[in-house]
C-alpha positions as a Markdown table, in Angstrom:
| # | Residue | x | y | z |
|---|---|---|---|---|
| 1 | Unk | -26.3 | 65.4 | -103.3 |
| 2 | Unk | -25.2 | 62.1 | -103.1 |
| 3 | Unk | -22.4 | 59.9 | -104.1 |
| 4 | Unk | -22.7 | 56.8 | -106.1 |
| 5 | Unk | -20.4 | 54.2 | -107.6 |
| 6 | Unk | -19.7 | 54.5 | -111.3 |
| 7 | Unk | -17.5 | 51.3 | -112.6 |
| 8 | Unk | -14.1 | 51.2 | -113.3 |
| 9 | Unk | -11.8 | 54.3 | -112.6 |
| 10 | Unk | -8.8 | 53.0 | -113.8 |
| 11 | Unk | -7.1 | 49.3 | -114.2 |
| 12 | Unk | -4.1 | 47.5 | -115.5 |
| 13 | Unk | -2.9 | 43.7 | -115.5 |
| 14 | Unk | 0.8 | 42.7 | -116.1 |
| 15 | Unk | 0.5 | 39.6 | -118.2 |
| 16 | Unk | 3.9 | 38.9 | -117.2 |
| 17 | Unk | 3.2 | 38.2 | -113.6 |
| 18 | Unk | -0.5 | 38.2 | -114.0 |
| 19 | Unk | -0.9 | 40.8 | -111.3 |
| 20 | Unk | -3.9 | 43.1 | -111.7 |
| 21 | Unk | -4.6 | 46.6 | -110.2 |
| 22 | Unk | -8.1 | 48.2 | -110.5 |
| 23 | Unk | -9.7 | 51.1 | -108.7 |
| 24 | Unk | -13.6 | 51.9 | -108.5 |
| 25 | Unk | -14.8 | 55.2 | -109.6 |
| 26 | Unk | -17.1 | 57.1 | -107.3 |
| 27 | Unk | -18.8 | 60.4 | -108.5 |
| 28 | Unk | -20.2 | 63.2 | -106.4 |
| 29 | Unk | -23.8 | 64.0 | -107.6 |
| 30 | Unk | -25.3 | 67.5 | -107.3 |
| 31 | Unk | -28.9 | 67.5 | -108.9 |
| 32 | Unk | -32.1 | 68.9 | -108.7 |
| 33 | Unk | -35.5 | 68.3 | -110.8 |
| 34 | Unk | -37.7 | 71.2 | -112.4 |
| 35 | Unk | -41.1 | 70.6 | -113.7 |
| 36 | Unk | -41.9 | 72.8 | -116.7 |
| 37 | Unk | -45.2 | 72.3 | -117.8 |
| 38 | Unk | -45.9 | 68.4 | -118.3 |
| 39 | Unk | -42.1 | 68.0 | -118.6 |
| 40 | Unk | -39.7 | 67.0 | -116.1 |
| 41 | Unk | -35.9 | 68.1 | -116.7 |
| 42 | Unk | -33.3 | 66.6 | -113.9 |
| 43 | Unk | -29.9 | 68.7 | -113.8 |
| 44 | Unk | -27.3 | 66.7 | -112.7 |
| 45 | Unk | -23.5 | 67.7 | -112.1 |
| 46 | Unk | -21.0 | 64.8 | -111.7 |
| 47 | Unk | -17.8 | 65.4 | -110.2 |
| 48 | Unk | -15.2 | 62.6 | -110.8 |
| 49 | Unk | -11.9 | 61.6 | -108.8 |
| 50 | Unk | -9.8 | 62.3 | -111.8 |
| 51 | Unk | -10.9 | 65.7 | -112.2 |
| 52 | Unk | -13.6 | 65.7 | -114.7 |
| 53 | Unk | -16.7 | 67.6 | -114.7 |
| 54 | Unk | -20.0 | 66.4 | -116.3 |
| 55 | Unk | -23.2 | 68.3 | -116.7 |
| 56 | Unk | -26.1 | 66.2 | -117.9 |
| 57 | Unk | -29.8 | 66.6 | -118.5 |
| 58 | Unk | -32.5 | 64.0 | -118.0 |
| 59 | Unk | -35.4 | 64.5 | -119.7 |
| 60 | Unk | -38.8 | 62.9 | -119.1 |
| 61 | Unk | -42.3 | 63.5 | -118.2 |
| 62 | Unk | -45.3 | 63.9 | -120.5 |
| 63 | Unk | -45.1 | 64.7 | -124.2 |
| 64 | Unk | -47.2 | 67.3 | -125.9 |
| 65 | Unk | -49.8 | 65.5 | -128.3 |
| 66 | Unk | -52.4 | 66.0 | -130.6 |
| 67 | Unk | -55.3 | 64.3 | -132.4 |
| 68 | Unk | -54.8 | 62.7 | -135.9 |
| 69 | Unk | -57.4 | 61.4 | -138.3 |
| 70 | Unk | -57.9 | 57.8 | -138.8 |
| 71 | Unk | -55.4 | 56.3 | -141.3 |
| 72 | Unk | -53.4 | 59.7 | -141.4 |
| 73 | Unk | -49.6 | 59.4 | -140.4 |
| 74 | Unk | -48.5 | 63.3 | -139.4 |
| 75 | Unk | -45.7 | 64.7 | -141.4 |
| 76 | Unk | -44.3 | 66.8 | -138.7 |
| 77 | Unk | -45.0 | 64.3 | -135.8 |
| 78 | Unk | -45.1 | 60.6 | -134.9 |
| 79 | Unk | -48.2 | 58.5 | -133.8 |
| 80 | Unk | -47.6 | 57.1 | -130.3 |
| 81 | Unk | -50.9 | 55.6 | -130.1 |
| 82 | Unk | -53.9 | 55.3 | -132.1 |
| 83 | Unk | -55.0 | 58.8 | -133.5 |
| 84 | Unk | -52.6 | 60.3 | -131.3 |
| 85 | Unk | -49.4 | 61.9 | -132.3 |
| 86 | Unk | -46.4 | 63.9 | -130.5 |
| 87 | Unk | -44.8 | 66.6 | -133.1 |
| 88 | Unk | -41.1 | 66.3 | -133.6 |
| 89 | Unk | -39.6 | 68.7 | -131.4 |
| 90 | Unk | -36.1 | 70.2 | -129.8 |
| 91 | Unk | -35.3 | 70.8 | -126.2 |
| 92 | Unk | -32.7 | 73.5 | -126.0 |
| 93 | Unk | -30.3 | 74.1 | -122.9 |
| 94 | Unk | -27.7 | 77.0 | -122.5 |
| 95 | Unk | -25.1 | 76.8 | -119.8 |
| 96 | Unk | -23.5 | 79.9 | -118.7 |
| 97 | Unk | -19.9 | 78.9 | -117.5 |
| 98 | Unk | -18.0 | 81.5 | -115.6 |
| 99 | Unk | -14.8 | 79.9 | -116.2 |
| 100 | Unk | -11.9 | 80.5 | -113.5 |
| 101 | Unk | -9.1 | 77.8 | -114.4 |
| 102 | Unk | -6.6 | 78.4 | -111.7 |
| 103 | Unk | -7.2 | 82.2 | -111.6 |
| 104 | Unk | -9.2 | 85.0 | -113.3 |
| 105 | Unk | -7.3 | 85.4 | -116.5 |
| 106 | Unk | -8.2 | 82.6 | -119.1 |
| 107 | Unk | -8.2 | 82.4 | -122.7 |
| 108 | Unk | -10.3 | 80.1 | -125.1 |
| 109 | Unk | -8.8 | 78.0 | -127.8 |
| 110 | Unk | -10.4 | 76.1 | -130.5 |
| 111 | Unk | -8.9 | 72.5 | -130.9 |
| 112 | Unk | -9.2 | 70.0 | -133.7 |
| 113 | Unk | -7.5 | 67.2 | -135.3 |
| 114 | Unk | -6.1 | 67.3 | -138.6 |
| 115 | Unk | -4.2 | 64.7 | -141.2 |
| 116 | Unk | -0.9 | 65.1 | -142.2 |
| 117 | Unk | -0.5 | 65.3 | -145.9 |
| 118 | Unk | 1.4 | 62.5 | -147.6 |
| 119 | Unk | 5.1 | 63.4 | -147.9 |
| 120 | Unk | 8.7 | 62.9 | -146.1 |
| 121 | Unk | 6.9 | 63.7 | -142.8 |
| 122 | Unk | 4.4 | 61.2 | -143.2 |
| 123 | Unk | 5.3 | 58.7 | -145.6 |
| 124 | Unk | 2.8 | 55.8 | -144.4 |
| 125 | Unk | -0.2 | 58.2 | -144.5 |
| 126 | Unk | -1.2 | 57.5 | -141.0 |
| 127 | Unk | 0.2 | 60.7 | -139.1 |
| 128 | Unk | -2.3 | 63.3 | -137.7 |
| 129 | Unk | -2.0 | 66.3 | -135.2 |
| 130 | Unk | -4.2 | 68.6 | -132.8 |
| 131 | Unk | -4.5 | 71.9 | -134.1 |
| 132 | Unk | -5.2 | 74.7 | -131.6 |
| 133 | Unk | -6.3 | 78.2 | -132.4 |
| 134 | Unk | -6.5 | 81.1 | -129.9 |
| 135 | Unk | -10.1 | 82.9 | -129.9 |
| 136 | Unk | -8.9 | 86.3 | -129.2 |
| 137 | Unk | -12.3 | 88.1 | -129.8 |
| 138 | Unk | -15.9 | 87.5 | -129.5 |
| 139 | Unk | -16.4 | 87.1 | -133.2 |
| 140 | Unk | -14.2 | 84.4 | -133.2 |
| 141 | Unk | -15.7 | 82.3 | -130.5 |
| 142 | Unk | -19.0 | 81.8 | -131.8 |
| 143 | Unk | -18.7 | 78.2 | -133.1 |
| 144 | Unk | -20.6 | 75.0 | -133.7 |
| 145 | Unk | -19.6 | 71.6 | -132.9 |
| 146 | Unk | -17.7 | 69.2 | -135.6 |
| 147 | Unk | -17.4 | 65.7 | -134.6 |
| 148 | Unk | -15.9 | 64.8 | -137.9 |
| 149 | Unk | -12.6 | 66.7 | -136.8 |
| 150 | Unk | -13.1 | 66.0 | -133.0 |
| 151 | Unk | -13.4 | 69.7 | -132.1 |
| 152 | Unk | -13.3 | 70.8 | -128.6 |
| 153 | Unk | -12.5 | 73.9 | -126.8 |
| 154 | Unk | -9.8 | 74.7 | -124.3 |
| 155 | Unk | -9.8 | 77.0 | -121.6 |
| 156 | Unk | -6.3 | 78.1 | -120.4 |
| 157 | Unk | -4.3 | 79.9 | -118.0 |
| 158 | Unk | -1.2 | 81.2 | -119.5 |
| 159 | Unk | 0.1 | 82.3 | -116.1 |
| 160 | Unk | 0.0 | 79.2 | -114.3 |
| 161 | Unk | 2.1 | 76.4 | -115.5 |
| 162 | Unk | 2.2 | 72.6 | -115.1 |
| 163 | Unk | 5.4 | 70.4 | -114.5 |
| 164 | Unk | 5.8 | 70.2 | -118.2 |
| 165 | Unk | 6.2 | 73.8 | -118.7 |
| 166 | Unk | 2.5 | 74.1 | -120.4 |
| 167 | Unk | -0.3 | 76.2 | -119.5 |
| 168 | Unk | -3.0 | 74.6 | -117.2 |
| 169 | Unk | -6.3 | 74.1 | -118.8 |
| 170 | Unk | -9.8 | 72.5 | -118.8 |
| 171 | Unk | -11.6 | 71.3 | -122.2 |
| 172 | Unk | -14.8 | 71.4 | -123.2 |
| 173 | Unk | -16.1 | 68.1 | -124.7 |
| 174 | Unk | -19.3 | 68.0 | -126.6 |
| 175 | Unk | -21.5 | 65.2 | -126.5 |
| 176 | Unk | -24.8 | 64.5 | -128.4 |
| 177 | Unk | -26.0 | 67.6 | -130.1 |
| 178 | Unk | -27.4 | 69.2 | -133.0 |
| 179 | Unk | -28.7 | 72.5 | -134.3 |
| 180 | Unk | -32.4 | 74.1 | -134.7 |
| 181 | Unk | -34.3 | 73.1 | -137.9 |
| 182 | Unk | -36.4 | 76.1 | -137.1 |
| 183 | Unk | -36.3 | 78.7 | -139.9 |
| 184 | Unk | -34.1 | 81.7 | -139.1 |
| 185 | Unk | -36.8 | 84.1 | -139.6 |
| 186 | Unk | -39.3 | 82.4 | -137.4 |
| 187 | Unk | -40.1 | 84.5 | -134.0 |
| 188 | Unk | -38.9 | 81.8 | -132.1 |
| 189 | Unk | -35.3 | 81.7 | -133.7 |
| 190 | Unk | -35.0 | 85.5 | -133.6 |
| 191 | Unk | -35.5 | 85.5 | -129.9 |
| 192 | Unk | -33.5 | 82.6 | -129.4 |
| 193 | Unk | -30.7 | 83.4 | -131.9 |
| 194 | Unk | -28.2 | 82.0 | -129.5 |
| 195 | Unk | -29.2 | 78.5 | -130.3 |
| 196 | Unk | -27.6 | 79.0 | -134.0 |
| 197 | Unk | -24.0 | 78.3 | -132.1 |
| 198 | Unk | -23.0 | 75.6 | -129.7 |
| 199 | Unk | -20.1 | 78.0 | -128.4 |
| 200 | Unk | -20.1 | 81.6 | -127.6 |
| 201 | Unk | -17.5 | 83.2 | -125.2 |
| 202 | Unk | -17.7 | 86.7 | -123.6 |
| 203 | Unk | -15.9 | 88.7 | -121.3 |
| 204 | Unk | -17.5 | 88.7 | -117.7 |
| 205 | Unk | -20.4 | 91.2 | -117.0 |
| 206 | Unk | -22.6 | 90.8 | -114.3 |
| 207 | Unk | -25.4 | 92.1 | -116.5 |
| 208 | Unk | -25.0 | 89.5 | -118.9 |
| 209 | Unk | -27.0 | 86.5 | -117.4 |
| 210 | Unk | -29.3 | 85.2 | -120.1 |
| 211 | Unk | -28.3 | 84.1 | -123.5 |
| 212 | Unk | -31.7 | 85.3 | -124.8 |
| 213 | Unk | -31.8 | 88.4 | -122.7 |
| 214 | Unk | -33.9 | 89.5 | -119.9 |
| 215 | Unk | -37.1 | 89.3 | -121.3 |
| 216 | Unk | -37.1 | 87.2 | -124.6 |
| 217 | Unk | -40.9 | 87.0 | -124.5 |
| 218 | Unk | -41.4 | 90.6 | -124.7 |
| 219 | Unk | -38.6 | 91.3 | -127.4 |
| 220 | Unk | -38.8 | 90.9 | -131.0 |
| 221 | Unk | -35.5 | 89.2 | -131.1 |
| 222 | Unk | -31.7 | 89.8 | -131.2 |
| 223 | Unk | -31.3 | 90.6 | -127.5 |
| 224 | Unk | -28.8 | 88.7 | -125.4 |
| 225 | Unk | -25.6 | 86.9 | -126.8 |
| 226 | Unk | -26.1 | 88.3 | -130.4 |
| 227 | Unk | -26.5 | 92.0 | -129.2 |
| 228 | Unk | -23.7 | 91.8 | -126.7 |
| 229 | Unk | -21.1 | 90.0 | -129.0 |
| 230 | Unk | -21.5 | 92.8 | -131.6 |
| 231 | Unk | -19.0 | 94.9 | -129.6 |
| 232 | Unk | -16.5 | 92.2 | -130.6 |
| 233 | Unk | -14.8 | 92.5 | -127.3 |
| 234 | Unk | -11.2 | 91.0 | -126.3 |
| 235 | Unk | -11.4 | 87.5 | -124.5 |
| 236 | Unk | -8.0 | 87.2 | -124.4 |
| 237 | Unk | -6.2 | 86.6 | -121.0 |
| 238 | Unk | -9.1 | 87.9 | -118.9 |
| 239 | Unk | -12.5 | 86.9 | -116.9 |
| 240 | Unk | -14.2 | 85.0 | -119.6 |
| 241 | Unk | -17.8 | 83.4 | -119.5 |
| 242 | Unk | -18.1 | 80.2 | -122.0 |
| 243 | Unk | -21.8 | 79.8 | -122.9 |
| 244 | Unk | -22.6 | 76.0 | -124.1 |
| 245 | Unk | -25.6 | 75.3 | -125.9 |
| 246 | Unk | -27.1 | 71.7 | -126.2 |
| 247 | Unk | -29.6 | 70.7 | -128.2 |
| 248 | Unk | -31.6 | 67.4 | -127.7 |
| 249 | Unk | -33.8 | 66.4 | -130.8 |
| 250 | Unk | -36.5 | 64.4 | -130.0 |
| 251 | Unk | -38.5 | 62.1 | -132.6 |
| 252 | Unk | -41.1 | 60.7 | -130.5 |
| 253 | Unk | -41.6 | 57.0 | -130.6 |
| 254 | Unk | -44.7 | 54.7 | -129.3 |
| 255 | Unk | -42.4 | 53.8 | -126.2 |
| 256 | Unk | -42.3 | 57.3 | -125.1 |
| 257 | Unk | -45.9 | 57.2 | -124.2 |
| 258 | Unk | -47.7 | 57.8 | -122.1 |
| 259 | Unk | -44.9 | 58.6 | -119.4 |
| 260 | Unk | -41.4 | 59.1 | -121.4 |
| 261 | Unk | -38.6 | 57.2 | -119.8 |
| 262 | Unk | -35.5 | 59.6 | -119.1 |
| 263 | Unk | -33.3 | 60.7 | -122.1 |
| 264 | Unk | -30.0 | 62.3 | -121.6 |
| 265 | Unk | -27.9 | 64.9 | -123.1 |
| 266 | Unk | -24.7 | 66.1 | -121.7 |
| 267 | Unk | -21.0 | 67.4 | -122.2 |
| 268 | Unk | -17.9 | 67.1 | -120.1 |
| 269 | Unk | -15.2 | 69.5 | -118.6 |
| 270 | Unk | -12.0 | 67.6 | -118.6 |
| 271 | Unk | -8.2 | 68.5 | -117.3 |
| 272 | Unk | -5.9 | 68.9 | -119.9 |
| 273 | Unk | -2.5 | 69.4 | -118.0 |
| 274 | Unk | -4.2 | 70.9 | -115.1 |
| 275 | Unk | -2.5 | 68.0 | -113.1 |
| 276 | Unk | 1.0 | 66.9 | -113.6 |
| 277 | Unk | -0.3 | 63.1 | -113.9 |
| 278 | Unk | -3.2 | 61.0 | -112.9 |
| 279 | Unk | -4.7 | 62.7 | -109.7 |
| 280 | Unk | -6.8 | 59.5 | -109.1 |
| 281 | Unk | -3.7 | 57.3 | -108.5 |
| 282 | Unk | -4.1 | 57.7 | -104.6 |
| 283 | Unk | -7.6 | 56.0 | -104.7 |
| 284 | Unk | -7.3 | 52.9 | -102.3 |
| 285 | Unk | -8.0 | 49.4 | -103.6 |
| 286 | Unk | -11.6 | 47.9 | -102.9 |
| 287 | Unk | -11.7 | 45.5 | -99.8 |
| 288 | Unk | -13.0 | 42.1 | -100.8 |
| 289 | Unk | -15.7 | 41.2 | -98.7 |
| 290 | Unk | -16.8 | 37.6 | -97.8 |
| 291 | Unk | -19.9 | 36.7 | -96.1 |
| 292 | Unk | -20.8 | 33.3 | -94.8 |
| 293 | Unk | -23.9 | 31.4 | -94.1 |
| 294 | Unk | -25.2 | 31.4 | -90.3 |
| 295 | Unk | -24.8 | 27.9 | -88.6 |
| 296 | Unk | -26.9 | 26.8 | -86.2 |
């Protein structure tokens, strides 16, 4: 656990008076590194002064490799050294987020942006709006990312209102992500069927801890989230668990060999009306320091 500088927190210059206000951002870092085979995964939680929470995985270590015949370029991998290739692969992470946004009774909304059709309400064709849809049951809360509609998901507490009379909320903002390219009938996809969706929502159950079930290597497939959500339970105004899946798609490069520089994949939890205004307004300015030379 440590704290680190993270650049600009907020800034504004008044061009009329040429007066500038700027604050430095500092974030609290809670992290650990796990060695899995020949890979290292760094798991980092970042807590920011504006209420944002970020989870990031740093991927490094040594790739799995195989031998290639002279002059052959493997179809399913990339050469990283003479006659040495690393297969194209994916690293999939599932986050179990036991949400409690200002209380236990939470609901989840899917939010995306739509363009207003040309007409009296949009004569210039430049209007667009955010459309929020309540996900009331488990079958509705099995979703994938959609960057072209700027999709995100919002966890709200209808019983807690902010100064504007709106329910307090946090939103889940996807980062870099993709879906598996493995065939659905492959054994790995049968056992890791949760990876077909980026978001699942379930009511809290202490027995439901792992997205692929308790013993995926000993199971034929379908355990975990796919099995639990068949009940199609209600997830409205209750103690919900949000499962977010991140998929790091790795097409190897020669620069990844012999030790791979860290790659990054992350997502954010950002407050949406959880605070009545910018919670970082009270951060004090950084005092300028001047260091003179020593005189003899």
